[in-house]
N, C-alpha and C positions, 0 to 999 in steps of 0.2 A: 313396624313402631318402633318405637325407640323407648328406652328404659324410662322411670320419671326420673326429670333430675332435683326431684326436690324429697325424693326419701332416698333411702337407702336399698331397698327393696331391690329383688332383679324383675319383678313383674312389668311386662311391656305396658305401655299408654293403651287404652283402650279407644277406638275410632267408633263413632255412636252418631246420632241424627237428632234434632231437636224434634218433639212430637207435641207440644204443644201449642196450639193455634194463635192464645192470647199475648203468647210473648212478643210476636213480631220476629221471630226468629224460627218459623216452623220450615223444617225440611233443609235447616243450615248444619253442617258437619262442623263436630268437635271432637277432640282428644281429649280425654281425663285420666287421674290414676284412681283405680276403683279398689285400691288397697284400703281394708278396712280393718278397722282395731281387733287384736286378737286377743280371745279369752286368755287370761294369765298370762300376759306378756306386757311388756312398759312399752310395746310398739303403738304410736298413735294412728288415727285414720290420716290418709292423704287428701290434702283438697285442690290437687292439682288440675288446673281446669286451662285451654286455650283453644281458641275458634281456629279450627282445620287451615284456614288461609294464614292467620298469625302463625302458624305450627310450620308450615310449610318455608313461609317467610324465614324465620327463624333458622329452620335446617340448612335453607341457601346461605342463609348470610354464617353461618359456620363451615360454611363448605361440605355439607356434609351430602348433600342433594344437588345435580344440576338444574337446569331451568324446567328440563320435563319432568323434574321429581323423581329423576333414577338416583340411587344411591352412589356415591362416590368411593366410597369408604365403610368400614363397618363399624359402628360406633356403640358404646353403653353395650359393653359383653359382661355377661354377668360376670363376677371376679369370681377367682379360683377357691376363693376364702373368702367368706362374706365376715365383716365385723359381726361381733355378736355384743347384743345388750345388753344390759345387766340381767333380764327376766331372761336372757338364755343360760346362765349359771344351772337353774335347775332341769333346764333341757339335756346341755352336756350331762348333768349328774343322772338324771334318770338314762341315757344312751348310755354311760358307761357301765349302770348297774345288768343294762340290758346285754350289754357285749360280754359281762363276766358271766352272767347267767347261760347265755350262750356257751360259752366256754366249757362251764362245768357239763353242762347237757351233752355236749361231745363228745367231751371226757369219758361221763357215764355210757353213753352210747358205744363206745369201746370197749369200755369194762363190760357190756354186755355181751357183746360179740366173740368177746375173748372166753367170757364164761359159757354163751351157750356152745361154742367149738369143743370147751374142754368137757362139756356134758354129754355132746354128741361122739365124741371119742370114746369116754369111759362106758357109753351104752353099746356102744359099738364094740367094745372088748369083752363086754360083758355076754353080748350075743353071741361072740365066736367061743368063746370061753364053752357054752351054753352047750352049742353045736358040737364044740370036738369032744363032748363026752360019751 
C-alpha cells in the first residue's frame, strides 16, 4: 500500500472490506487513511477514502503498477526528515531535555565508576598494609 497523498504522515493506507449489508456495497474493498488526530498536537484526522478499483486505476494511471497490479517502482517512501508542524516544537523541546538528562546520567555513571575503582584500590592498599604488619 502507498502512503496517503492527502496527509504528511508516513503511515500507509489500510485495505479494508465493507461489512455493512445495508449500504449496497457489502464485501467491497476500499482503502483509507486511518490516521487520527493526536492529543496535544495540531495534526488533524485524515479522511482519505478510495474504493479499491479506483485506487488501482489511479496507480496504473500514474504508472506505479502494471495491468496485473505489480509495482513498477517504489513510491511514497517516508522522507528521511519529516516536516514538523507547529505542535512538534514542544516535542522537540522535550526530546532535547531528555537528551541533556541522558548525557548527564552517562557522565554521572562514569564518575561513579571512577569513584568505585578508587575506593577498591584504597581498600586493597589498606588490606595489604594490615597483612604486612
